PyMOL commands that place a pseudoatom at each C-alpha (Angstrom):
pseudoatom trace, name=CA, resn=MET, resi=1, chain=A, elem=C, hetatm=0, pos=[13.938, -14.235, -6.191]
pseudoatom trace, name=CA, resn=SER, resi=2, chain=A, elem=C, hetatm=0, pos=[15.972, -11.233, -6.453]
pseudoatom trace, name=CA, resn=GLU, resi=3, chain=A, elem=C, hetatm=0, pos=[14.479, -7.666, -7.018]
pseudoatom trace, name=CA, resn=SER, resi=4, chain=A, elem=C, hetatm=0, pos=[15.996, -7.420, -10.547]
pseudoatom trace, name=CA, resn=LYS, resi=5, chain=A, elem=C, hetatm=0, pos=[14.936, -10.870, -11.691]
pseudoatom trace, name=CA, resn=ASN, resi=6, chain=A, elem=C, hetatm=0, pos=[11.576, -12.297, -12.164]
pseudoatom trace, name=CA, resn=LYS, resi=7, chain=A, elem=C, hetatm=0, pos=[10.124, -15.796, -12.573]
pseudoatom trace, name=CA, resn=ASN, resi=8, chain=A, elem=C, hetatm=0, pos=[10.768, -16.053, -16.330]
pseudoatom trace, name=CA, resn=ASN, resi=9, chain=A, elem=C, hetatm=0, pos=[14.541, -15.490, -16.315]
pseudoatom trace, name=CA, resn=LEU, resi=10, chain=A, elem=C, hetatm=0, pos=[14.061, -11.895, -17.163]
pseudoatom trace, name=CA, resn=ARG, resi=11, chain=A, elem=C, hetatm=0, pos=[16.203, -8.995, -16.072]
pseudoatom trace, name=CA, resn=VAL, resi=12, chain=A, elem=C, hetatm=0, pos=[14.486, -5.602, -15.303]
pseudoatom trace, name=CA, resn=LYS, resi=13, chain=A, elem=C, hetatm=0, pos=[16.371, -3.021, -17.104]
pseudoatom trace, name=CA, resn=GLY, resi=14, chain=A, elem=C, hetatm=0, pos=[14.243, -0.022, -16.150]
pseudoatom trace, name=CA, resn=ARG, resi=15, chain=A, elem=C, hetatm=0, pos=[10.911, 1.489, -15.366]
pseudoatom trace, name=CA, resn=LEU, resi=16, chain=A, elem=C, hetatm=0, pos=[9.645, 3.321, -18.453]
pseudoatom trace, name=CA, resn=MET, resi=17, chain=A, elem=C, hetatm=0, pos=[6.570, 4.600, -16.950]
pseudoatom trace, name=CA, resn=SER, resi=18, chain=A, elem=C, hetatm=0, pos=[5.091, 5.152, -13.503]
pseudoatom trace, name=CA, resn=ALA, resi=19, chain=A, elem=C, hetatm=0, pos=[1.365, 4.929, -12.621]
pseudoatom trace, name=CA, resn=SER, resi=20, chain=A, elem=C, hetatm=0, pos=[1.094, 8.783, -12.831]
pseudoatom trace, name=CA, resn=GLU, resi=21, chain=A, elem=C, hetatm=0, pos=[2.768, 8.759, -16.206]
pseudoatom trace, name=CA, resn=ILE, resi=22, chain=A, elem=C, hetatm=0, pos=[0.457, 6.016, -17.592]
pseudoatom trace, name=CA, resn=GLU, resi=23, chain=A, elem=C, hetatm=0, pos=[-2.564, 8.184, -16.344]
pseudoatom trace, name=CA, resn=ARG, resi=24, chain=A, elem=C, hetatm=0, pos=[-1.188, 11.371, -18.021]
pseudoatom trace, name=CA, resn=THR, resi=25, chain=A, elem=C, hetatm=0, pos=[-0.483, 9.470, -21.200]
pseudoatom trace, name=CA, resn=LEU, resi=26, chain=A, elem=C, hetatm=0, pos=[-4.243, 8.149, -21.126]
pseudoatom trace, name=CA, resn=VAL, resi=27, chain=A, elem=C, hetatm=0, pos=[-5.484, 11.558, -20.620]
pseudoatom trace, name=CA, resn=ARG, resi=28, chain=A, elem=C, hetatm=0, pos=[-3.533, 12.788, -23.765]
pseudoatom trace, name=CA, resn=LEU, resi=29, chain=A, elem=C, hetatm=0, pos=[-4.728, 9.685, -25.882]
pseudoatom trace, name=CA, resn=ALA, resi=30, chain=A, elem=C, hetatm=0, pos=[-8.305, 10.469, -24.948]
pseudoatom trace, name=CA, resn=HIS, resi=31, chain=A, elem=C, hetatm=0, pos=[-8.205, 14.028, -25.955]
pseudoatom trace, name=CA, resn=GLU, resi=32, chain=A, elem=C, hetatm=0, pos=[-6.394, 12.982, -29.213]
pseudoatom trace, name=CA, resn=ILE, resi=33, chain=A, elem=C, hetatm=0, pos=[-9.171, 10.309, -30.011]
pseudoatom trace, name=CA, resn=VAL, resi=34, chain=A, elem=C, hetatm=0, pos=[-11.975, 12.878, -29.153]
pseudoatom trace, name=CA, resn=GLU, resi=35, chain=A, elem=C, hetatm=0, pos=[-10.144, 15.389, -31.643]
pseudoatom trace, name=CA, resn=LYS, resi=36, chain=A, elem=C, hetatm=0, pos=[-9.753, 12.985, -34.532]
pseudoatom trace, name=CA, resn=SER, resi=37, chain=A, elem=C, hetatm=0, pos=[-13.276, 11.549, -33.973]
pseudoatom trace, name=CA, resn=ASN, resi=38, chain=A, elem=C, hetatm=0, pos=[-15.006, 14.912, -34.225]
pseudoatom trace, name=CA, resn=GLY, resi=39, chain=A, elem=C, hetatm=0, pos=[-16.657, 14.017, -30.858]
pseudoatom trace, name=CA, resn=SER, resi=40, chain=A, elem=C, hetatm=0, pos=[-17.863, 10.605, -29.896]
pseudoatom trace, name=CA, resn=ASP, resi=41, chain=A, elem=C, hetatm=0, pos=[-21.335, 10.216, -31.499]
pseudoatom trace, name=CA, resn=ASP, resi=42, chain=A, elem=C, hetatm=0, pos=[-20.363, 6.868, -33.337]
pseudoatom trace, name=CA, resn=LEU, resi=43, chain=A, elem=C, hetatm=0, pos=[-17.245, 6.129, -31.214]
pseudoatom trace, name=CA, resn=ALA, resi=44, chain=A, elem=C, hetatm=0, pos=[-16.684, 2.726, -29.620]
pseudoatom trace, name=CA, resn=LEU, resi=45, chain=A, elem=C, hetatm=0, pos=[-13.553, 1.351, -27.964]
pseudoatom trace, name=CA, resn=VAL, resi=46, chain=A, elem=C, hetatm=0, pos=[-12.790, -2.363, -27.985]
pseudoatom trace, name=CA, resn=GLY, resi=47, chain=A, elem=C, hetatm=0, pos=[-9.915, -3.760, -25.728]
pseudoatom trace, name=CA, resn=ILE, resi=48, chain=A, elem=C, hetatm=0, pos=[-7.979, -6.781, -26.880]
pseudoatom trace, name=CA, resn=LYS, resi=49, chain=A, elem=C, hetatm=0, pos=[-7.912, -9.250, -24.041]
pseudoatom trace, name=CA, resn=ARG, resi=50, chain=A, elem=C, hetatm=0, pos=[-6.027, -8.995, -21.546]
pseudoatom trace, name=CA, resn=ARG, resi=51, chain=A, elem=C, hetatm=0, pos=[-4.402, -5.770, -21.136]
pseudoatom trace, name=CA, resn=GLY, resi=52, chain=A, elem=C, hetatm=0, pos=[-6.186, -4.029, -23.900]
pseudoatom trace, name=CA, resn=VAL, resi=53, chain=A, elem=C, hetatm=0, pos=[-9.416, -4.316, -21.880]
pseudoatom trace, name=CA, resn=PRO, resi=54, chain=A, elem=C, hetatm=0, pos=[-8.450, -2.025, -18.842]
pseudoatom trace, name=CA, resn=LEU, resi=55, chain=A, elem=C, hetatm=0, pos=[-6.927, 0.505, -21.550]
pseudoatom trace, name=CA, resn=ALA, resi=56, chain=A, elem=C, hetatm=0, pos=[-10.191, 0.598, -23.470]
pseudoatom trace, name=CA, resn=GLU, resi=57, chain=A, elem=C, hetatm=0, pos=[-12.142, 1.016, -20.205]
pseudoatom trace, name=CA, resn=ARG, resi=58, chain=A, elem=C, hetatm=0, pos=[-10.023, 3.740, -18.951]
pseudoatom trace, name=CA, resn=LEU, resi=59, chain=A, elem=C, hetatm=0, pos=[-10.051, 5.661, -22.132]
pseudoatom trace, name=CA, resn=GLY, resi=60, chain=A, elem=C, hetatm=0, pos=[-13.831, 5.188, -22.426]
pseudoatom trace, name=CA, resn=LYS, resi=61, chain=A, elem=C, hetatm=0, pos=[-14.290, 6.728, -19.014]
pseudoatom trace, name=CA, resn=LEU, resi=62, chain=A, elem=C, hetatm=0, pos=[-11.906, 9.683, -19.764]
pseudoatom trace, name=CA, resn=ILE, resi=63, chain=A, elem=C, hetatm=0, pos=[-13.683, 10.177, -23.147]
pseudoatom trace, name=CA, resn=SER, resi=64, chain=A, elem=C, hetatm=0, pos=[-17.140, 9.981, -21.480]
pseudoatom trace, name=CA, resn=ALA, resi=65, chain=A, elem=C, hetatm=0, pos=[-15.847, 12.564, -19.026]
pseudoatom trace, name=CA, resn=ILE, resi=66, chain=A, elem=C, hetatm=0, pos=[-14.657, 14.970, -21.944]
pseudoatom trace, name=CA, resn=GLU, resi=67, chain=A, elem=C, hetatm=0, pos=[-17.650, 14.656, -23.931]
pseudoatom trace, name=CA, resn=LYS, resi=68, chain=A, elem=C, hetatm=0, pos=[-20.128, 14.579, -21.038]
pseudoatom trace, name=CA, resn=ARG, resi=69, chain=A, elem=C, hetatm=0, pos=[-21.880, 11.297, -22.610]
pseudoatom trace, name=CA, resn=PRO, resi=70, chain=A, elem=C, hetatm=0, pos=[-21.140, 7.581, -22.196]
pseudoatom trace, name=CA, resn=VAL, resi=71, chain=A, elem=C, hetatm=0, pos=[-18.898, 5.831, -24.682]
pseudoatom trace, name=CA, resn=ASP, resi=72, chain=A, elem=C, hetatm=0, pos=[-19.516, 2.063, -25.431]
pseudoatom trace, name=CA, resn=THR, resi=73, chain=A, elem=C, hetatm=0, pos=[-16.499, -0.112, -24.472]
pseudoatom trace, name=CA, resn=GLY, resi=74, chain=A, elem=C, hetatm=0, pos=[-16.196, -3.585, -25.175]
pseudoatom trace, name=CA, resn=VAL, resi=75, chain=A, elem=C, hetatm=0, pos=[-13.803, -6.893, -25.059]
pseudoatom trace, name=CA, resn=LEU, resi=76, chain=A, elem=C, hetatm=0, pos=[-12.373, -8.501, -28.069]
pseudoatom trace, name=CA, resn=ASP, resi=77, chain=A, elem=C, hetatm=0, pos=[-11.052, -12.104, -27.428]
pseudoatom trace, name=CA, resn=ILE, resi=78, chain=A, elem=C, hetatm=0, pos=[-8.620, -12.909, -30.460]
pseudoatom trace, name=CA, resn=GLN, resi=79, chain=A, elem=C, hetatm=0, pos=[-7.150, -16.284, -29.229]
pseudoatom trace, name=CA, resn=PHE, resi=80, chain=A, elem=C, hetatm=0, pos=[-8.625, -18.130, -32.039]
pseudoatom trace, name=CA, resn=TYR, resi=81, chain=A, elem=C, hetatm=0, pos=[-7.561, -15.669, -34.758]
pseudoatom trace, name=CA, resn=ARG, resi=82, chain=A, elem=C, hetatm=0, pos=[-3.806, -15.796, -34.023]
pseudoatom trace, name=CA, resn=ASP, resi=83, chain=A, elem=C, hetatm=0, pos=[-1.758, -16.932, -37.013]
pseudoatom trace, name=CA, resn=ASP, resi=84, chain=A, elem=C, hetatm=0, pos=[1.385, -17.480, -34.900]
pseudoatom trace, name=CA, resn=LEU, resi=85, chain=A, elem=C, hetatm=0, pos=[-0.167, -19.707, -32.240]
pseudoatom trace, name=CA, resn=SER, resi=86, chain=A, elem=C, hetatm=0, pos=[-1.751, -22.633, -34.078]
pseudoatom trace, name=CA, resn=THR, resi=87, chain=A, elem=C, hetatm=0, pos=[-2.920, -23.431, -37.396]
pseudoatom trace, name=CA, resn=ALA, resi=88, chain=A, elem=C, hetatm=0, pos=[-5.023, -26.393, -36.297]
pseudoatom trace, name=CA, resn=GLY, resi=89, chain=A, elem=C, hetatm=0, pos=[-8.792, -26.117, -35.900]
pseudoatom trace, name=CA, resn=ALA, resi=90, chain=A, elem=C, hetatm=0, pos=[-11.858, -24.434, -37.664]
pseudoatom trace, name=CA, resn=ARG, resi=91, chain=A, elem=C, hetatm=0, pos=[-12.585, -20.883, -37.556]
pseudoatom trace, name=CA, resn=PRO, resi=92, chain=A, elem=C, hetatm=0, pos=[-13.989, -19.669, -34.073]
pseudoatom trace, name=CA, resn=VAL, resi=93, chain=A, elem=C, hetatm=0, pos=[-17.547, -19.441, -33.455]
pseudoatom trace, name=CA, resn=VAL, resi=94, chain=A, elem=C, hetatm=0, pos=[-18.448, -15.685, -32.953]
pseudoatom trace, name=CA, resn=THR, resi=95, chain=A, elem=C, hetatm=0, pos=[-20.959, -15.122, -30.254]
pseudoatom trace, name=CA, resn=PRO, resi=96, chain=A, elem=C, hetatm=0, pos=[-23.494, -12.471, -31.058]
pseudoatom trace, name=CA, resn=GLY, resi=97, chain=A, elem=C, hetatm=0, pos=[-23.008, -9.578, -28.579]
pseudoatom trace, name=CA, resn=ALA, resi=98, chain=A, elem=C, hetatm=0, pos=[-19.661, -10.902, -27.256]
pseudoatom trace, name=CA, resn=ILE, resi=99, chain=A, elem=C, hetatm=0, pos=[-18.228, -7.462, -27.491]
pseudoatom trace, name=CA, resn=GLY, resi=100, chain=A, elem=C, hetatm=0, pos=[-21.264, -5.848, -25.798]
pseudoatom trace, name=CA, resn=PHE, resi=101, chain=A, elem=C, hetatm=0, pos=[-22.587, -3.652, -28.674]
pseudoatom trace, name=CA, resn=SER, resi=102, chain=A, elem=C, hetatm=0, pos=[-23.085, -3.719, -32.390]
pseudoatom trace, name=CA, resn=VAL, resi=103, chain=A, elem=C, hetatm=0, pos=[-19.960, -2.385, -34.180]
pseudoatom trace, name=CA, resn=GLU, resi=104, chain=A, elem=C, hetatm=0, pos=[-22.004, -1.846, -37.608]
pseudoatom trace, name=CA, resn=GLY, resi=105, chain=A, elem=C, hetatm=0, pos=[-21.106, 1.498, -38.958]
pseudoatom trace, name=CA, resn=ARG, resi=106, chain=A, elem=C, hetatm=0, pos=[-19.413, 2.627, -35.836]
pseudoatom trace, name=CA, resn=ASP, resi=107, chain=A, elem=C, hetatm=0, pos=[-16.022, 4.319, -35.509]
pseudoatom trace, name=CA, resn=VAL, resi=108, chain=A, elem=C, hetatm=0, pos=[-14.075, 1.599, -33.634]
pseudoatom trace, name=CA, resn=VAL, resi=109, chain=A, elem=C, hetatm=0, pos=[-10.873, 2.116, -31.721]
pseudoatom trace, name=CA, resn=ILE, resi=110, chain=A, elem=C, hetatm=0, pos=[-9.077, -1.172, -31.006]
pseudoatom trace, name=CA, resn=CYS, resi=111, chain=A, elem=C, hetatm=0, pos=[-6.963, -0.903, -27.820]
pseudoatom trace, name=CA, resn=ASP, resi=112, chain=A, elem=C, hetatm=0, pos=[-4.007, -2.734, -26.867]
pseudoatom trace, name=CA, resn=ASP, resi=113, chain=A, elem=C, hetatm=0, pos=[-0.920, -2.393, -24.526]
pseudoatom trace, name=CA, resn=VAL, resi=114, chain=A, elem=C, hetatm=0, pos=[2.005, -2.893, -26.785]
pseudoatom trace, name=CA, resn=LEU, resi=115, chain=A, elem=C, hetatm=0, pos=[2.263, -2.933, -30.528]
pseudoatom trace, name=CA, resn=TYR, resi=116, chain=A, elem=C, hetatm=0, pos=[5.146, -5.127, -31.552]
pseudoatom trace, name=CA, resn=THR, resi=117, chain=A, elem=C, hetatm=0, pos=[5.027, -7.345, -34.661]
pseudoatom trace, name=CA, resn=GLY, resi=118, chain=A, elem=C, hetatm=0, pos=[1.482, -6.284, -35.553]
pseudoatom trace, name=CA, resn=ARG, resi=119, chain=A, elem=C, hetatm=0, pos=[0.084, -9.907, -35.635]
pseudoatom trace, name=CA, resn=THR, resi=120, chain=A, elem=C, hetatm=0, pos=[-2.193, -9.195, -32.497]
pseudoatom trace, name=CA, resn=ALA, resi=121, chain=A, elem=C, hetatm=0, pos=[-3.639, -6.257, -34.243]
pseudoatom trace, name=CA, resn=ARG, resi=122, chain=A, elem=C, hetatm=0, pos=[-4.260, -8.310, -37.515]
pseudoatom trace, name=CA, resn=ALA, resi=123, chain=A, elem=C, hetatm=0, pos=[-6.112, -11.042, -35.616]
pseudoatom trace, name=CA, resn=ALA, resi=124, chain=A, elem=C, hetatm=0, pos=[-8.069, -8.232, -33.681]
pseudoatom trace, name=CA, resn=LEU, resi=125, chain=A, elem=C, hetatm=0, pos=[-9.296, -6.824, -37.098]
pseudoatom trace, name=CA, resn=ASP, resi=126, chain=A, elem=C, hetatm=0, pos=[-10.328, -10.390, -38.244]
pseudoatom trace, name=CA, resn=ALA, resi=127, chain=A, elem=C, hetatm=0, pos=[-12.221, -10.867, -34.970]
pseudoatom trace, name=CA, resn=LEU, resi=128, chain=A, elem=C, hetatm=0, pos=[-13.832, -7.482, -35.165]
pseudoatom trace, name=CA, resn=PHE, resi=129, chain=A, elem=C, hetatm=0, pos=[-15.233, -7.867, -38.806]
pseudoatom trace, name=CA, resn=ASP, resi=130, chain=A, elem=C, hetatm=0, pos=[-16.612, -11.223, -37.744]
pseudoatom trace, name=CA, resn=HIS, resi=131, chain=A, elem=C, hetatm=0, pos=[-18.858, -9.003, -35.538]
pseudoatom trace, name=CA, resn=GLY, resi=132, chain=A, elem=C, hetatm=0, pos=[-19.890, -6.780, -38.246]
pseudoatom trace, name=CA, resn=ARG, resi=133, chain=A, elem=C, hetatm=0, pos=[-18.666, -3.866, -40.566]
pseudoatom trace, name=CA, resn=PRO, resi=134, chain=A, elem=C, hetatm=0, pos=[-17.585, -0.715, -38.604]
pseudoatom trace, name=CA, resn=ARG, resi=135, chain=A, elem=C, hetatm=0, pos=[-17.326, 2.563, -40.595]
pseudoatom trace, name=CA, resn=ARG, resi=136, chain=A, elem=C, hetatm=0, pos=[-13.783, 3.143, -39.443]
pseudoatom trace, name=CA, resn=VAL, resi=137, chain=A, elem=C, hetatm=0, pos=[-11.384, 1.163, -37.478]
pseudoatom trace, name=CA, resn=GLN, resi=138, chain=A, elem=C, hetatm=0, pos=[-8.353, 2.645, -35.501]
pseudoatom trace, name=CA, resn=LEU, resi=139, chain=A, elem=C, hetatm=0, pos=[-5.662, 1.334, -33.254]
pseudoatom trace, name=CA, resn=ALA, resi=140, chain=A, elem=C, hetatm=0, pos=[-4.625, 2.862, -29.875]
pseudoatom trace, name=CA, resn=VAL, resi=141, chain=A, elem=C, hetatm=0, pos=[-1.796, 1.474, -27.941]
pseudoatom trace, name=CA, resn=LEU, resi=142, chain=A, elem=C, hetatm=0, pos=[0.126, 2.257, -24.875]
pseudoatom trace, name=CA, resn=ILE, resi=143, chain=A, elem=C, hetatm=0, pos=[3.597, 1.363, -26.140]
pseudoatom trace, name=CA, resn=ASP, resi=144, chain=A, elem=C, hetatm=0, pos=[4.812, 0.967, -29.809]
pseudoatom trace, name=CA, resn=ARG, resi=145, chain=A, elem=C, hetatm=0, pos=[8.135, -0.820, -29.693]
pseudoatom trace, name=CA, resn=GLY, resi=146, chain=A, elem=C, hetatm=0, pos=[8.672, -1.238, -33.400]
pseudoatom trace, name=CA, resn=HIS, resi=147, chain=A, elem=C, hetatm=0, pos=[9.792, -4.525, -35.189]
pseudoatom trace, name=CA, resn=ARG, resi=148, chain=A, elem=C, hetatm=0, pos=[6.803, -4.769, -37.303]
pseudoatom trace, name=CA, resn=GLU, resi=149, chain=A, elem=C, hetatm=0, pos=[6.235, -8.039, -39.276]
pseudoatom trace, name=CA, resn=LEU, resi=150, chain=A, elem=C, hetatm=0, pos=[2.999, -6.754, -40.921]
pseudoatom trace, name=CA, resn=PRO, resi=151, chain=A, elem=C, hetatm=0, pos=[2.097, -3.239, -42.370]
pseudoatom trace, name=CA, resn=ILE, resi=152, chain=A, elem=C, hetatm=0, pos=[0.110, -2.100, -39.364]
pseudoatom trace, name=CA, resn=GLU, resi=153, chain=A, elem=C, hetatm=0, pos=[0.731, 1.302, -37.471]
pseudoatom trace, name=CA, resn=ALA, resi=154, chain=A, elem=C, hetatm=0, pos=[-1.215, 2.708, -34.582]
pseudoatom trace, name=CA, resn=THR, resi=155, chain=A, elem=C, hetatm=0, pos=[-3.200, 5.935, -34.983]
pseudoatom trace, name=CA, resn=TYR, resi=156, chain=A, elem=C, hetatm=0, pos=[-2.865, 6.738, -31.251]
pseudoatom trace, name=CA, resn=VAL, resi=157, chain=A, elem=C, hetatm=0, pos=[0.540, 6.042, -29.446]
pseudoatom trace, name=CA, resn=GLY, resi=158, chain=A, elem=C, hetatm=0, pos=[1.289, 6.542, -25.831]
pseudoatom trace, name=CA, resn=ARG, resi=159, chain=A, elem=C, hetatm=0, pos=[4.953, 6.252, -26.132]
pseudoatom trace, name=CA, resn=TYR, resi=160, chain=A, elem=C, hetatm=0, pos=[7.462, 4.898, -28.730]
pseudoatom trace, name=CA, resn=VAL, resi=161, chain=A, elem=C, hetatm=0, pos=[10.095, 2.736, -27.224]
pseudoatom trace, name=CA, resn=PRO, resi=162, chain=A, elem=C, hetatm=0, pos=[12.707, 1.437, -29.656]
pseudoatom trace, name=CA, resn=THR, resi=163, chain=A, elem=C, hetatm=0, pos=[13.723, -1.992, -28.350]
pseudoatom trace, name=CA, resn=SER, resi=164, chain=A, elem=C, hetatm=0, pos=[15.999, -4.986, -29.201]
pseudoatom trace, name=CA, resn=SER, resi=165, chain=A, elem=C, hetatm=0, pos=[14.650, -8.378, -29.987]
pseudoatom trace, name=CA, resn=ARG, resi=166, chain=A, elem=C, hetatm=0, pos=[15.977, -9.356, -26.746]
pseudoatom trace, name=CA, resn=GLU, resi=167, chain=A, elem=C, hetatm=0, pos=[14.014, -6.808, -24.748]
pseudoatom trace, name=CA, resn=ILE, resi=168, chain=A, elem=C, hetatm=0, pos=[10.387, -7.347, -23.738]
pseudoatom trace, name=CA, resn=ILE, resi=169, chain=A, elem=C, hetatm=0, pos=[8.014, -4.558, -22.646]
pseudoatom trace, name=CA, resn=GLU, resi=170, chain=A, elem=C, hetatm=0, pos=[5.826, -5.341, -19.506]
pseudoatom trace, name=CA, resn=VAL, resi=171, chain=A, elem=C, hetatm=0, pos=[2.883, -3.297, -19.057]
pseudoatom trace, name=CA, resn=LYS, resi=172, chain=A, elem=C, hetatm=0, pos=[1.029, -3.868, -15.644]
pseudoatom trace, name=CA, resn=PHE, resi=173, chain=A, elem=C, hetatm=0, pos=[-2.280, -2.443, -15.038]
pseudoatom trace, name=CA, resn=GLN, resi=174, chain=A, elem=C, hetatm=0, pos=[-3.917, -2.439, -11.652]
pseudoatom trace, name=CA, resn=GLU, resi=175, chain=A, elem=C, hetatm=0, pos=[-7.035, -4.301, -12.782]
pseudoatom trace, name=CA, resn=VAL, resi=176, chain=A, elem=C, hetatm=0, pos=[-4.910, -7.289, -13.982]
pseudoatom trace, name=CA, resn=ASP, resi=177, chain=A, elem=C, hetatm=0, pos=[-1.602, -7.196, -12.189]
pseudoatom trace, name=CA, resn=GLN, resi=178, chain=A, elem=C, hetatm=0, pos=[-2.413, -5.322, -8.844]
pseudoatom trace, name=CA, resn=THR, resi=179, chain=A, elem=C, hetatm=0, pos=[0.351, -2.906, -9.770]
pseudoatom trace, name=CA, resn=GLU, resi=180, chain=A, elem=C, hetatm=0, pos=[0.858, -0.076, -12.195]
pseudoatom trace, name=CA, resn=GLU, resi=181, chain=A, elem=C, hetatm=0, pos=[3.775, 0.564, -14.252]
pseudoatom trace, name=CA, resn=VAL, resi=182, chain=A, elem=C, hetatm=0, pos=[5.539, -0.119, -17.494]
pseudoatom trace, name=CA, resn=LEU, resi=183, chain=A, elem=C, hetatm=0, pos=[8.887, -2.000, -17.430]
pseudoatom trace, name=CA, resn=LEU, resi=184, chain=A, elem=C, hetatm=0, pos=[11.779, -2.749, -19.991]
pseudoatom trace, name=CA, resn=VAL, resi=185, chain=A, elem=C, hetatm=0, pos=[12.986, -6.191, -19.297]
pseudoatom trace, name=CA, resn=GLU, resi=186, chain=A, elem=C, hetatm=0, pos=[15.487, -8.453, -21.027]
pseudoatom trace, name=CA, resn=LYS, resi=187, chain=A, elem=C, hetatm=0, pos=[15.849, -12.156, -21.541]
pseudoatom trace, name=CA, resn=ALA, resi=188, chain=A, elem=C, hetatm=0, pos=[18.770, -13.278, -19.444]
pseudoatom trace, name=CA, resn=SER, resi=189, chain=A, elem=C, hetatm=0, pos=[21.273, -15.207, -21.478]
for i in range(1, 189): cmd.bond("trace and resi %d" % i, "trace and resi %d" % (i + 1))
show_as sticks, trace
zoom trace
């Protein structure tokens, strides 16, 4: 395997963010969330499995440090809510407390690594509302790459990266990938 190709026949075009750039971006996003939330009294962060989870956890720690009080962070599993994966099967069974706290009446920020078509965010909204009715829901993403198929926009964006349909953004977090960077890769023809 050469350095510029990976296992899925993808060619690395460049590194968009280093570990330190990711950290600086998360610090900025944490401050923006605190500012727009007027503090953190009813604030909760929910990460979309997989790479939204470390994003939510890190933002939660940063916001807790800024506000000098803990911020609830939880996990949202949306695999059964995706409309572009499978139409077979009944609605998923929602396990009470699966997120880890009640979302009822809270200001919830859904966290994900990349915003692309908007379908993941739509599925996350469906999953979240099956757990209760938040007062307000916002979306925080590390990368917004455009190409929306649904009318969904993020409230908090780490970086806008215009991409072609052949390009893919690969976010790698230490907690999941044992490395920390954001890569722009392209499908080899």
